[in-house]
C-alpha positions in Angstrom: -85.1 -72.0 32.7 -86.5 -73.9 35.9 -83.8 -72.2 38.2 -84.8 -68.5 37.1 -88.5 -69.6 37.3 -87.8 -70.6 41.0 -85.8 -67.0 41.8 -88.7 -65.3 40.3 -91.1 -67.3 42.4 -88.7 -66.5 45.5 -88.5 -63.0 44.5 -92.4 -62.6 44.0 -92.6 -64.2 47.8 -90.8 -62.1 49.5 -93.0 -59.2 49.3 -94.9 -60.7 51.7 -94.3 -59.9 55.2 -96.6 -60.9 58.6 -99.2 -58.0 57.7 -99.9 -56.2 54.8 -103.0 -54.4 53.2 -104.0 -56.2 49.8 -106.9 -55.8 48.1 -109.3 -58.7 47.8 -111.5 -59.6 45.3 -114.5 -62.0 45.2 -117.7 -62.3 43.4 -121.5 -61.6 44.4 -123.2 -63.3 41.4 -121.6 -61.8 38.2 -120.4 -58.8 39.9 -117.0 -59.0 41.1 -116.1 -57.2 44.8 -112.8 -55.6 45.9 -112.1 -54.3 49.5 -108.9 -53.8 51.1 -108.2 -56.5 53.8 -105.1 -57.4 55.9 -103.6 -60.5 54.6 -101.6 -62.5 57.1 -98.4 -64.7 55.9 -98.3 -66.9 58.9 -96.5 -70.8 58.7 -96.0 -70.1 55.0 -99.8 -70.2 54.5 -102.0 -66.7 53.7 -104.9 -66.3 56.2 -107.7 -63.4 56.5 -109.1 -63.0 59.6 -112.7 -61.1 59.3 -116.3 -60.7 60.8 -118.6 -63.4 60.3 -121.3 -61.4 59.1 -118.9 -59.4 56.2 -120.2 -59.6 52.7 -117.0 -61.1 51.8 -117.8 -64.0 53.9 -120.7 -64.7 52.0 -119.4 -64.4 48.6 -116.6 -66.9 49.8 -119.0 -69.4 50.6 -121.3 -69.2 47.6 -117.8 -69.2 45.7 -114.7 -69.8 47.1 -112.5 -68.1 43.6 -110.9 -64.9 44.9 -108.0 -62.6 43.5 -105.9 -60.1 45.3 -103.3 -57.6 44.5 -100.5 -56.4 46.9 -99.0 -53.2 45.7 -95.2 -52.0 46.9 -93.0 -49.5 46.3 -89.4 -49.6 45.6 -86.8 -46.8 44.8 -87.2 -47.5 41.1 -90.8 -47.3 41.2 -94.1 -49.4 42.0 -94.7 -53.0 41.5 -97.5 -56.0 42.2 -98.0 -59.2 43.3 -101.7 -60.3 41.9 -102.9 -64.1 43.5 -105.2 -65.5 42.0 -106.2 -68.4 44.3 -109.3 -69.8 46.2 -110.7 -69.3 49.7 -111.4 -71.7 52.1 -113.6 -71.0 55.7 -111.7 -72.6 58.5 -113.8 -74.4 61.1 -110.9 -76.4 63.1 -110.4 -75.0 66.3 -106.5 -75.9 66.6 -105.9 -73.9 63.7 -108.3 -70.9 64.4 -106.6 -70.8 68.1 -103.0 -70.8 66.4 -104.0 -68.0 64.4 -105.8 -66.1 66.9 -102.5 -66.0 69.0 -100.4 -65.0 66.0 -102.8 -62.2 64.8 -101.9 -59.1 66.9 -105.2 -57.8 66.2 -107.4 -60.2 67.2 -108.1 -58.9 70.7 -109.5 -55.8 69.2 -112.2 -57.4 67.4 -113.1 -60.9 68.8 -113.5 -62.3 72.3 -112.2 -65.6 71.9 -111.4 -68.3 69.0 -115.2 -69.5 69.9 -116.5 -66.0 69.0 -119.4 -66.4 66.5 -117.9 -63.4 64.7 -114.4 -64.8 64.0 -114.2 -66.0 60.8 -110.6 -67.6 59.4 -110.2 -68.0 55.3 -107.1 -69.8 54.4 -105.9 -69.0 50.9 -104.8 -71.2 48.9 -102.8 -69.6 46.0 -103.2 -71.2 42.1 -101.4 -68.4 40.4 -99.4 -65.2 40.5 -98.7 -62.1 38.8 -95.8 -60.4 39.4 -94.6 -57.1 38.2 -90.8 -55.9 39.7 -91.2 -51.7 40.4 -88.3 -51.4 37.7 -90.1 -53.1 35.1 -93.1 -53.1 33.2 -93.5 -56.4 31.9 -95.0 -59.4 34.4 -94.0 -62.5 34.7 -97.0 -65.3 35.6 -96.6 -68.8 37.1 -98.5 -71.6 38.7 -98.2 -72.0 42.8 
């Protein structure tokens, strides 16, 4: 049974590429807020590089619980990976520099890692819901 769960986890994670668009949900008070963002899969960790003055940064500072959904299409239909997690605003300069070097669009938005408008967010997944493109049933598991 444990092998089957591990196989499903690996299959779900196989849908994550270096960069992909996802729909990120944060909360503003009691109101959910959803928007598209570029999710970065780097060094076995999920990240978001964003503008410091964006609403999502303020919302994450107020409530670090997030959820995002990655939709994908295969020959047999559409599927998704939903991730419930915790967002952490990164202040460590070495980490911010390492990600800045990896993010191919970094120089289009920021002048460097000390640019006050550059915010790096680390996503720590807690729970995943996965639906294969060929099935209607979903698989849920803790990370």
